[in-house]
Structure formats: structure tokens, C-alpha cells
C-alpha positions as CSV (number, residue, x, y, z in Angstrom):
1,M,14.5,15.2,-31.9
2,R,14.1,11.4,-33.1
3,I,13.1,9.0,-30.1
4,N,14.8,5.5,-30.9
5,K,11.6,3.2,-31.3
6,P,12.6,0.8,-28.1
7,V,12.9,3.9,-25.9
8,F,9.7,4.9,-27.0
9,K,8.0,1.7,-26.6
10,Y,9.9,1.2,-23.2
11,I,8.2,4.7,-21.5
12,E,5.1,3.4,-23.0
13,Y,4.8,0.5,-21.3
14,E,6.2,1.9,-18.0
15,L,2.7,4.9,-18.8
16,Y,0.4,1.5,-19.8
17,N,1.4,-0.4,-16.5
18,Y,1.5,2.7,-14.1
19,D,-1.9,2.0,-12.1
20,E,-0.5,-1.7,-11.5
21,I,3.1,-0.8,-10.5
22,K,1.2,1.5,-7.4
23,K,-1.2,-1.3,-6.7
24,E,2.0,-4.2,-6.5
25,L,3.9,-1.5,-4.6
26,T,1.1,-0.6,-1.8
27,W,0.5,-4.5,-2.2
28,Y,4.3,-5.0,-1.2
29,R,4.8,-2.7,1.5
30,E,1.4,-4.0,3.1
31,A,3.0,-7.2,2.9
32,I,6.4,-6.3,4.2
33,L,5.2,-3.7,7.2
34,E,2.4,-6.6,8.0
35,G,4.7,-9.7,8.1
36,T,6.4,-11.6,10.4
37,P,7.7,-10.0,13.6
38,Y,11.4,-11.3,13.6
39,V,13.7,-11.9,10.7
40,E,16.0,-15.1,11.2
41,V,19.8,-14.1,10.3
42,S,21.8,-16.7,8.6
43,G,23.8,-19.5,10.7
44,N,22.0,-17.5,14.1
45,S,19.1,-18.6,15.2
46,Q,18.3,-15.3,17.4
47,P,15.9,-12.7,16.1
48,S,17.3,-9.7,14.3
49,D,16.3,-6.1,14.6
50,S,12.6,-6.6,12.7
51,T,12.4,-3.0,12.1
52,A,15.6,-2.5,10.6
53,S,15.0,-5.3,8.5
54,K,11.2,-4.1,7.0
55,V,13.1,-0.5,6.4
56,M,16.0,-2.2,4.0
57,R,13.6,-3.9,2.2
58,L,10.8,-1.0,2.4
59,T,14.2,1.2,0.7
60,S,16.3,-1.1,-0.8
61,T,14.7,-4.0,-3.0
62,S,15.1,-3.4,-6.8
63,F,11.5,-3.7,-6.8
64,V,10.7,-1.2,-5.2
65,I,13.2,1.4,-6.3
66,Q,12.4,1.1,-9.8
67,S,8.9,1.4,-9.2
68,E,9.2,4.3,-7.0
69,R,11.4,5.9,-10.1
70,V,8.5,5.2,-12.8
71,I,5.7,6.3,-10.6
72,N,7.9,9.5,-9.6
73,A,8.4,10.3,-13.3
74,V,4.8,10.1,-14.4
75,D,3.4,12.3,-11.7
76,K,6.4,15.0,-12.2
77,S,5.4,14.9,-15.9
78,L,1.7,15.2,-15.1
79,S,2.7,17.9,-13.1
80,I,5.0,19.8,-15.8
81,L,2.2,19.4,-18.2
82,G,-0.8,20.9,-19.4
83,D,-4.6,19.6,-18.5
84,K,-4.4,17.8,-22.4
85,H,-1.7,15.8,-21.2
86,R,-3.0,14.6,-18.4
87,E,-6.9,13.9,-20.5
88,L,-4.5,11.7,-23.0
89,F,-2.8,9.6,-20.1
90,E,-6.0,9.0,-18.7
91,W,-7.9,7.4,-21.7
92,K,-4.9,6.0,-23.8
93,Y,-2.8,4.5,-20.5
94,Q,-5.3,3.9,-17.9
95,K,-8.2,3.6,-20.1
96,G,-6.4,1.5,-22.7
97,L,-8.6,3.1,-25.9
98,P,-7.6,3.0,-29.3
99,W,-5.6,6.4,-30.5
100,Q,-8.9,7.2,-32.6
101,E,-11.5,7.1,-30.3
102,V,-8.8,9.3,-27.6
103,A,-9.0,11.8,-30.3
104,L,-12.8,11.3,-30.7
105,E,-13.3,11.5,-26.5
106,M,-10.5,14.3,-26.4
107,G,-12.3,16.8,-29.4
108,I,-9.0,16.9,-30.7
109,S,-7.4,16.4,-34.3
110,D,-5.2,13.4,-35.3
111,R,-2.2,15.6,-35.1
112,T,-2.7,17.1,-31.8
113,Y,-2.9,13.7,-30.9
114,F,0.0,12.3,-31.8
115,R,1.8,15.7,-30.7
116,L,0.8,15.4,-27.3
117,R,1.4,11.7,-26.5
118,R,5.0,12.6,-28.1
119,E,5.3,15.1,-26.0
120,L,3.8,13.2,-22.8
121,V,6.5,10.6,-23.7
122,I,9.4,12.8,-24.1
123,T,9.2,14.2,-20.6
124,V,8.5,10.8,-18.5
125,G,11.5,9.6,-20.8
126,Q,13.3,12.2,-19.1
127,Q,12.3,11.9,-16.0
128,L,13.5,8.6,-16.0
129,G,16.6,9.6,-17.6
130,V,16.5,7.7,-20.9
131,I,15.8,10.5,-23.0
132,N,18.6,13.5,-22.9
133,I,17.5,16.7,-24.6
134,E,20.0,19.3,-24.5
């Protein structure tokens, strides 16, 4: 199966930014939950239901939806795949090591490295819905 280069790059972008996405999502949720207790409704000076407003912001903003989608896709993919894939994810995408160092640290051949990387990217892509394998 051939994967379009832009699709492959997009999935790798999400893998590289996984930890940052988790941090930003946590920060965003905390900011909403610890925010002001009342939100003004436009045209009305009466305070609205702050809990409902917070719930809406926590569940319906595009940032939250996309972030949760990526986090869930990566987490599910890593749970489906083996330990070597998790190790590759850690070395390459979390620590940012060049592929040669990753292969050396993992004690695998270049060919095995590229196979594992491709399997990880394909699985995450399937979970994100950007790759369909029939």
C-alpha cells in the first residue's frame, strides 16, 4: 500500500506533537474549569449557567475535539501494536532522535526501523480516519 507523502507527513506531525497536544489540552481544560464563575450572554447582563457554559467549551470546541481525536488515535494504535512500536515512538517522536540513532538504540536494522515506522504511521492514520485499508 502506498501512502501519499502529505498524509504521511501529517500523521508524523501529529506523532511528533503528541506530548505538546496533551499538555495544551490539559492547560486548556484547567483554564476553563478554573475560569470565572459567570459568563455573560450577549445582550443580557444576567449571568448564565456557568457549568453548562464550561461543559460546552470542554466538549464542543474544535481544538478539544481535534486534540482528543489525535490523542485517542495514538494511544489506541500504541495499544494495538507491539513493544517495538512503542519504543520507536518514544525514541523518534518523543525524544526526537534521528532515525540512525533510533535504530542503533533499539538494536534493529535500518529495514526493520522503516517497517516499524511505517506500521505505526499506518495504524495511527487508520485510527484518525485518513488512511483506509480494505
